[in-house]
C-alpha positions in Angstrom: 5.9 22.5 18.3 3.9 26.0 17.8 1.4 26.5 15.3 4.1 29.1 13.8 7.0 26.9 13.8 5.0 24.1 12.7 3.7 26.1 9.4 7.2 27.8 8.9 8.7 24.2 8.9 6.5 22.5 6.7 7.1 25.1 4.3 10.6 24.9 4.5 10.2 21.1 3.6 8.0 21.6 1.3 10.4 24.2 -0.8 13.6 21.5 -0.6 11.0 18.9 -2.4 10.1 20.4 -5.6 7.8 16.9 -6.7 5.5 18.7 -3.8 5.4 22.3 -5.2 1.9 21.3 -7.3 0.5 20.1 -3.4 1.9 23.5 -2.1 0.3 25.9 -4.4 -2.8 23.8 -3.7 -2.4 24.0 0.4 -1.9 28.1 0.0 -5.1 28.5 -2.1 -7.1 25.9 0.2 -6.0 27.9 3.4 -6.8 31.5 2.2 -9.1 31.8 -1.3 -11.0 28.3 -0.4 -10.6 28.4 3.8 -14.9 28.7 4.2 -15.1 25.9 1.8 -13.5 23.2 3.7 -16.4 22.8 5.9 -19.2 23.3 3.7 -22.4 21.6 5.0 -21.1 20.2 8.1 -23.8 20.8 10.0 -26.1 19.3 7.3 -24.1 16.3 6.9 -23.9 15.8 10.7 -27.9 15.9 11.2 -28.2 13.3 8.0 -25.7 10.9 9.6 -26.8 11.1 13.2 -30.2 9.6 11.8 -29.0 6.7 9.9 -25.8 5.6 11.8 -25.0 1.7 13.2 -22.4 0.6 15.1 -19.3 -1.1 12.8 -20.8 -4.8 13.2 -24.4 -3.7 12.5 -22.5 -2.7 9.0 -20.5 -5.1 8.6 -23.7 -8.1 9.5 -25.6 -6.1 7.2 -23.2 -4.8 4.2 -20.8 -8.5 4.0 -23.5 -11.0 6.2 -20.8 -11.5 8.5 -22.6 -12.2 11.8 -19.7 -12.8 14.5 -16.5 -10.2 13.8 -13.5 -12.5 14.8 -10.9 -9.8 13.4 -9.5 -9.7 16.2 -9.4 -12.6 17.7 -8.1 -14.2 14.6 -5.1 -11.3 14.4 -4.4 -11.1 18.2 -0.8 -11.8 17.6 0.2 -9.3 14.8 -2.6 -6.6 16.0 -0.7 -6.6 19.7 2.8 -6.2 18.3 1.2 -3.5 16.3 0.0 -2.0 18.7 3.6 -1.7 20.9 5.1 -0.3 17.1 2.6 2.4 17.7 3.4 3.3 21.3 7.4 3.1 20.4 6.6 5.0 17.4 8.5 9.0 18.1 6.1 10.9 15.9 2.3 11.2 16.6 -0.2 10.4 13.6 -3.7 9.2 13.2 -5.5 6.5 15.1 -6.7 2.9 13.7 -10.2 3.6 12.4 -12.7 1.0 11.7 -10.8 -2.2 10.5 -13.1 -5.0 11.0 -15.2 -2.9 8.3 -11.7 -2.5 6.0 -11.2 -6.4 6.5 -14.4 -7.8 6.0 -15.1 -5.5 3.0 -12.0 -7.3 1.4 -13.2 -10.7 2.4 -16.6 -10.2 0.8 -15.1 -8.9 -2.5 -12.1 -11.8 -2.5 -10.2 -8.2 -3.6 -7.4 -8.4 -5.5 -6.5 -4.8 -5.6 -7.5 -2.3 -2.8 -6.7 1.7 -3.6 -6.3 3.6 -0.3 -5.5 7.4 0.3 -4.0 8.1 3.6 -1.6 5.3 5.6 -0.5 7.4 8.7 1.0 4.3 11.2 -0.4 1.8 8.6 -3.5 0.3 10.6 -5.7 0.8 7.8 -3.3 -0.7 5.5 -2.9 -3.6 7.6 -6.5 -4.7 8.3 -6.5 -4.5 4.1 -3.2 -6.6 3.8 -4.3 -9.1 6.3 -7.0 -10.1 3.9 -5.2 -9.4 0.7 -2.1 -12.0 1.3 -4.5 -15.0 1.4 -4.6 -14.2 -2.3 -1.7 -12.2 -3.6 -3.3 -9.3 -3.9 -2.0 -6.0 -3.6 -2.4 -2.8 -1.8 -2.1 0.6 -3.2 -1.6 3.4 -0.9 -1.0 7.3 -1.2 0.0 9.5 1.3 1.7 13.0 2.0 5.0 13.1 4.0 5.0 14.0 7.6 6.7 17.3 6.5 6.4 18.8 9.7 7.6 15.9 11.6 10.1 14.8 9.7 8.5 11.8 9.9 8.4 10.1 6.4 10.5 7.2 7.6 7.6 6.4 10.2 4.7 5.8 7.6 3.3 2.3 7.3 5.6 2.0 10.6 3.1 -1.2 12.5 2.9 -2.7 8.9 5.2 -5.8 9.3 8.1 -6.2 6.6 6.8 -9.7 5.5 3.6 -8.1 4.5 5.6 -4.8 2.2 6.1 -7.3 -0.9 1.7 -6.9 -1.6 2.1 -3.0 -0.9 2.8 -0.2 -3.3 3.6 3.3 -1.1 3.0 6.2 -3.3 4.6 9.1 -1.3 2.8 12.4 -3.1 -0.4 14.3 -2.8 -3.9 12.7 -4.0 -3.9 14.6 -7.5 -0.1 13.3 -8.0 -0.4 9.7 -6.6 -3.7 8.7 -7.7 -3.0 9.1 -11.7 0.5 7.1 -10.8 -1.7 4.5 -9.0 -4.3 4.2 -12.1 -1.5 3.7 -14.4 -0.6 0.9 -12.6 -3.6 -0.5 -11.7 -6.8 0.5 -13.2 -10.0 -1.4 -11.2 -10.2 -2.0 -7.7 -12.2 -4.1 -5.8 -12.5 -2.2 -2.3 -11.6 1.7 -1.7 -10.7 3.6 1.4 -10.7 7.4 1.2 -8.6 9.2 4.6 -6.6 12.2 3.2 -7.6 15.6 1.9 -10.5 16.5 4.6 -11.5 19.8 2.4 -14.7 19.2 0.7 -13.3 20.4 -3.2 -10.5 17.5 -2.4 -12.6 15.1 -1.4 -15.4 15.6 -4.0 -12.2 15.5 -6.9 -10.8 12.3 -5.5 -14.6 10.1 -5.0 -15.0 11.0 -8.3 -11.8 9.7 -9.3 -11.8 6.4 -7.5 -15.3 5.6 -7.8 -15.1 5.7 -11.8 -11.9 3.0 -10.9 -14.1 0.7 -8.1 -15.3 -2.2 -9.9 -19.3 -3.4 -9.7 -19.9 -4.8 -6.8 -16.9 -3.3 -5.3 -16.9 -1.4 -1.8 -16.3 1.7 -1.2 -15.5 3.3 1.9 -14.7 6.9 3.1 -13.5 8.2 6.5 -14.4 11.4 8.7 -17.4 12.5 6.3 -18.8 14.4 9.0 -16.1 17.0 8.4 -18.3 18.5 5.5 -20.9 17.3 3.2 -19.0 15.9 0.4 -19.4 12.4 1.2 -23.6 13.0 1.3 -23.8 15.1 -1.5 -21.4 12.9 -3.8 -24.0 9.9 -2.8 -27.3 11.8 -3.5 -25.7 13.0 -6.7 -25.4 9.7 -8.0 -28.3 8.1 -6.1 -26.1 6.0 -4.1 -28.1 4.5 -0.9 -25.1 4.4 1.6 -24.2 3.0 4.9 -23.2 5.2 7.7 -21.3 3.9 10.5 -20.9 5.8 14.0 -17.1 4.8 15.2 -15.2 6.7 17.6 -17.7 9.2 17.8 -17.3 10.1 14.5 -19.1 8.9 10.9 -17.6 6.8 8.2 -19.5 6.3 4.6 -19.7 2.9 3.1 -21.6 1.6 -0.4 -21.8 -1.1 -2.6 -21.0 0.3 -5.8 
């Protein structure tokens, strides 16, 4: 699909969804007036992250005192089935990410309530749900419809049906989804951010999510090298974060 066709198809899909008009307006501003702001501080943060980055295994060991990662062996059958589902999916979405970091964050906090932004195939959702199911906990997820690909029905495609009674999926942009989620649940044990990549979008969401994270809870943000939002947020709040290098990208995590 060419870029022009994709943009046109996305715009038409937005026009058909009045409930998404606020996000359409924000996207127009983000891609015109604030276009250069999306990558604000990228070089600074990549240097900062590179100096501090550790492996996912070391981060899990240092943050959660887990020295032997058994996630993949413990859930081999479920993960293998999920991978087959991803391959079968007719549209392409984001990859799996640092699943063990998410899973062990939920185990460490004995999580009852987790909130994530960004779902795609549902890999991060599955990692959280594998822990939450043990305690009858709930995952609250925010994810925009995949308007350009007619892919709404495939969001969370790899999540098994028997896990979905522990999952509440809100299909709007974060600025609409998060207030609805917070009205349903005021405090969370784990936060996982993987949605709007812009500087302004991240800073808004970080503040909102941090305010609803319990003391002792875990905050995780993917792709922090896109701009300096995560670094700036941590410095503004005197937070000492752990930086993980995973699949040539940086992830930030800290305990509140």
